[in-house]
C-alpha positions as CSV (number, residue, x, y, z in Angstrom):
1,M,0.4,0.1,0.1
2,K,2.9,2.7,0.7
3,K,4.5,1.8,-2.7
4,L,0.8,2.4,-4.5
5,L,1.0,5.6,-2.2
6,L,4.1,6.7,-2.9
7,I,3.6,6.2,-7.1
8,A,0.4,8.0,-7.2
9,L,2.5,11.1,-4.9
10,V,5.3,11.0,-7.6
11,F,3.0,11.3,-10.6
12,T,0.5,14.0,-9.6
13,L,3.5,16.2,-8.8
14,S,5.2,14.9,-12.1
15,V,1.5,16.3,-13.3
16,Q,1.8,19.5,-11.9
17,V,5.5,19.9,-12.6
18,N,4.9,19.6,-16.0
19,A,1.5,21.2,-16.5
20,Q,2.2,24.9,-17.8
21,I,-0.9,27.2,-18.5
22,K,-0.7,29.5,-21.5
23,T,-2.5,32.1,-22.2
24,P,-2.5,35.1,-24.8
25,Q,0.4,37.9,-24.9
26,P,-1.2,41.5,-23.9
27,S,1.2,42.9,-27.1
28,P,1.5,40.0,-29.4
29,F,4.7,39.1,-31.0
30,S,4.7,39.5,-35.4
31,K,7.1,39.1,-37.9
32,V,6.3,40.5,-41.3
33,E,8.4,39.5,-44.7
34,Q,8.4,41.4,-47.3
35,K,10.4,41.8,-50.7
36,V,10.7,45.3,-52.7
37,G,12.2,44.8,-55.5
38,L,15.2,42.8,-55.2
39,T,16.1,43.0,-51.5
40,D,14.4,40.6,-48.3
41,F,13.1,42.6,-45.4
42,T,11.5,41.2,-42.2
43,F,11.2,42.9,-39.5
44,E,10.2,41.3,-35.8
45,Y,7.7,43.5,-33.3
46,S,5.7,42.9,-30.5
47,R,2.1,44.6,-31.0
48,P,0.4,46.5,-27.8
49,G,-3.1,47.7,-28.2
50,V,-5.0,51.1,-27.4
51,K,-7.1,49.7,-24.8
52,G,-8.9,52.5,-24.3
53,R,-6.0,54.8,-23.3
54,K,-4.6,57.8,-25.0
55,V,-1.3,56.7,-26.1
56,F,0.8,59.4,-27.9
57,G,1.7,62.6,-25.2
58,D,0.9,59.6,-22.2
59,L,1.3,56.4,-22.6
60,V,4.7,56.8,-24.9
61,P,5.0,60.1,-24.0
62,F,6.6,62.9,-26.4
63,G,10.1,63.7,-26.4
64,K,11.7,60.0,-25.3
65,V,12.8,56.8,-27.0
66,W,10.5,54.5,-27.9
67,R,10.9,50.7,-28.3
68,A,8.5,51.2,-31.1
69,G,6.3,47.9,-29.5
70,A,6.3,46.7,-27.0
71,N,8.6,43.6,-25.5
72,L,12.5,42.7,-27.0
73,R,13.6,45.4,-29.2
74,T,11.7,45.9,-33.0
75,K,14.0,44.7,-35.5
76,I,14.2,45.4,-39.2
77,T,16.4,43.1,-41.1
78,F,17.1,43.8,-45.2
79,N,20.1,41.8,-47.4
80,N,20.9,44.6,-49.3
81,D,21.8,48.3,-48.8
82,I,19.5,50.7,-49.0
83,T,19.2,54.6,-48.8
84,V,16.8,56.1,-45.9
85,A,16.9,59.7,-46.5
86,G,20.0,60.1,-48.3
87,K,22.0,57.5,-45.9
88,V,23.5,54.7,-46.8
89,L,21.9,51.7,-44.3
90,K,24.4,48.5,-44.7
91,A,22.5,45.0,-45.1
92,G,22.3,43.8,-41.9
93,T,20.0,44.0,-38.5
94,Y,19.2,47.2,-36.4
95,A,16.7,48.2,-33.8
96,I,14.2,50.3,-34.6
97,F,13.7,53.6,-31.9
98,V,11.5,56.5,-32.3
99,I,11.3,59.5,-30.2
100,P,7.5,61.0,-30.5
101,Q,6.3,64.9,-31.0
102,A,2.9,65.7,-31.2
103,T,3.9,66.9,-35.5
104,S,6.7,64.9,-35.9
105,W,8.8,61.9,-35.3
106,D,12.7,61.1,-35.1
107,V,12.6,57.1,-36.4
108,V,15.9,55.8,-34.9
109,F,18.3,52.7,-37.0
110,Y,19.9,51.4,-34.0
111,T,23.0,49.1,-34.0
112,D,22.3,47.8,-30.8
113,Y,19.5,45.6,-31.2
114,A,19.6,42.8,-28.7
115,G,17.2,42.8,-25.4
116,G,14.1,44.7,-24.5
117,G,13.4,48.2,-23.7
118,A,15.0,51.2,-25.3
119,P,17.5,53.3,-23.7
120,A,17.1,56.5,-21.9
121,E,19.8,58.0,-24.5
122,L,20.7,56.8,-27.5
123,D,24.6,56.3,-27.8
124,E,25.0,58.2,-30.9
125,T,28.2,56.2,-32.1
126,K,25.4,53.3,-32.6
127,V,22.7,55.3,-34.6
128,A,23.0,54.1,-38.3
129,A,20.6,56.8,-39.4
130,R,18.3,59.0,-38.0
131,V,15.0,60.6,-39.9
132,T,12.6,63.1,-39.6
133,A,9.2,62.0,-41.0
134,D,5.8,64.1,-40.4
135,V,3.0,62.7,-38.2
136,H,-0.4,62.2,-39.9
137,E,-3.5,62.5,-37.7
138,I,-6.0,59.7,-39.3
139,P,-10.0,60.0,-39.3
140,F,-10.4,56.6,-37.8
141,N,-8.6,54.7,-34.4
142,V,-6.2,51.9,-35.3
143,E,-6.3,49.7,-32.0
144,T,-3.5,47.8,-32.6
145,F,0.4,49.3,-33.0
146,T,0.8,48.0,-36.4
147,I,4.5,48.2,-38.6
148,D,4.3,47.4,-42.3
149,I,6.0,48.3,-45.8
150,N,3.8,49.9,-48.2
151,N,3.9,51.9,-51.5
152,L,6.0,49.7,-53.2
153,S,8.1,49.9,-56.3
154,N,10.8,48.2,-58.1
155,S,13.2,50.6,-56.3
156,G,11.5,51.6,-53.0
157,G,8.8,51.6,-50.3
158,T,7.5,53.4,-47.2
159,L,8.1,52.2,-43.5
160,E,5.0,52.7,-41.9
161,F,3.7,53.3,-38.1
162,I,0.4,53.4,-37.5
163,W,-1.4,53.4,-34.4
164,E,-4.4,54.9,-32.5
165,K,-5.0,58.0,-35.3
166,T,-1.3,58.2,-35.7
167,Y,0.5,57.7,-39.3
168,V,4.3,58.2,-39.6
169,G,6.0,57.3,-42.9
170,V,9.7,56.9,-43.8
171,P,10.2,56.5,-47.6
172,F,13.2,54.5,-48.4
173,T,15.2,53.4,-51.8
174,V,16.4,50.2,-52.6
175,P,19.7,49.2,-55.5
176,T,17.3,47.1,-57.4
177,D,18.1,49.5,-61.2
178,A,21.7,48.8,-60.1
179,A,21.7,45.0,-59.5
180,V,19.8,44.3,-62.2
181,T,22.0,46.6,-65.0
182,E,25.0,44.2,-63.3
183,S,22.7,40.6,-64.1
184,I,22.0,41.9,-67.2
185,E,25.6,43.3,-68.3
186,K,26.8,39.9,-67.2
187,V,24.2,37.6,-68.9
188,M,24.7,39.4,-72.0
189,A,28.1,39.0,-72.0
190,G,28.3,35.7,-72.0
191,P,29.1,32.6,-69.3
192,G,32.4,33.3,-67.5
193,A,35.4,31.6,-66.7
194,G,33.9,30.1,-63.9
195,D,30.5,29.1,-65.8
196,Y,32.6,27.3,-68.5
197,Y,34.5,25.5,-65.9
198,A,31.6,24.0,-64.3
199,A,30.5,22.8,-67.1
200,A,33.1,20.8,-68.3
201,A,34.0,19.6,-64.9
202,Y,30.3,17.9,-65.0
203,Y,30.5,16.6,-68.2
204,L,34.0,15.0,-67.1
205,E,32.7,13.7,-63.8
206,E,30.0,12.5,-65.6
207,G,31.2,11.0,-68.8
208,K,29.3,13.2,-70.9
209,D,30.0,14.8,-74.8
210,L,34.1,15.2,-73.8
211,K,34.5,17.2,-77.1
212,T,31.8,20.0,-75.7
213,A,33.9,19.4,-72.2
214,K,37.7,20.2,-74.0
215,V,35.2,23.4,-76.0
216,W,34.7,24.5,-72.4
217,I,37.7,23.6,-70.8
218,D,39.7,25.6,-73.4
219,K,37.5,28.9,-73.3
220,V,38.4,28.2,-69.6
221,I,42.3,28.6,-70.2
222,E,41.7,31.4,-72.8
223,M,39.7,33.5,-71.0
224,T,42.2,33.4,-67.4
225,K,45.7,33.7,-70.0
226,D,46.4,36.8,-68.0
227,D,46.0,34.6,-64.5
228,P,45.5,31.0,-64.9
229,K,45.4,28.6,-61.8
230,F,46.5,25.1,-61.1
231,W,43.3,23.7,-60.6
232,Q,41.9,25.0,-64.1
233,L,45.1,23.5,-66.2
234,R,44.2,20.3,-64.1
235,R,40.9,19.9,-65.1
236,Q,41.9,20.5,-68.9
237,A,44.7,18.0,-68.6
238,L,42.3,15.1,-67.4
239,I,40.1,16.0,-70.6
240,Y,41.9,15.5,-73.2
241,A,43.9,12.1,-71.7
242,K,40.1,11.0,-71.3
243,L,39.8,12.3,-75.4
244,G,43.4,10.4,-75.9
245,D,45.7,13.4,-76.0
246,K,48.0,12.5,-74.2
247,E,50.5,15.0,-76.0
248,G,48.0,18.1,-74.9
249,A,47.4,16.4,-71.5
250,I,50.8,16.2,-70.8
251,K,51.3,19.9,-71.4
252,A,48.2,20.8,-69.5
253,A,49.3,18.8,-66.2
254,K,52.9,20.3,-66.3
255,A,51.6,23.9,-66.4
256,S,49.1,23.0,-63.4
257,L,52.2,21.1,-61.5
258,E,54.4,24.4,-62.2
259,L,51.7,26.8,-60.8
260,A,50.7,24.4,-57.9
261,E,54.1,24.2,-56.9
262,K,54.4,28.4,-56.5
263,A,51.0,27.9,-54.7
264,G,52.5,24.9,-52.3
265,N,49.6,22.9,-53.0
266,A,51.3,19.5,-52.2
267,D,48.4,17.5,-53.8
268,Y,47.9,19.1,-57.2
269,V,51.6,18.7,-57.3
270,K,51.6,14.7,-56.5
271,M,48.5,14.2,-59.0
272,N,50.3,16.4,-61.8
273,T,53.0,14.4,-61.1
274,E,51.6,10.8,-60.9
275,S,49.8,11.3,-64.0
276,I,52.7,12.6,-66.6
277,A,54.3,9.8,-65.2
278,E,51.6,7.7,-66.7
279,W,50.3,9.5,-70.0
280,S,54.3,9.4,-70.5
281,K,55.0,6.0,-70.9
């Protein structure tokens, strides 16, 4: 009986320890992803509600740093450099802080995005950009604090803050045109040495059309003749050898061997030395 009571007690305590009551957060977490042109944006923040209170000038005092949300610091991440108010912001993650006034906000992109809350005073060495944006009154009440990106175009958009009857927008631009132009020029110029090398290497490894692989690897060597690489010449030697051109293979292997010795690459020195001996028989 004592043993049964002990087992029952252990089971009861285990249930009590493992049981967890889950309740909704007062300020729910939100993660928003948006592509603008070719740039990926993500912002993570918690969304407080008005809940019958006066927000700006009371709950969120004028003239003091606010974390633009609740709980942890609001974070924005983008994978390309962007431009805000003429200031280039490097790709990465930033905290967003706001210093609200009745008619304008200072929106601050801050390099120290970890942790919760806002500092009493900003460290100016961590301020990546500061933008002053006008406050616009909207004719209806927005209960839940909202951050979004709108006015989308290939070249930019507007980072928007909306809460209570307040709207603030911060325009920004992204380098879409430069990226697309570079991509067009690269494609229109034709494959590069790296493209030809990858294709030739694949054909060699998979036993596909070696004559085509030879054309491609020869293009690689021609395109890199001012700065040849030992691994490219090694691949050329292997393709030539597979095609039965031992003389061409040895010539390429010797060139690869010489460059590998200069680079101090013992593996390629060994492989080329052994191949030259084999192909010379």
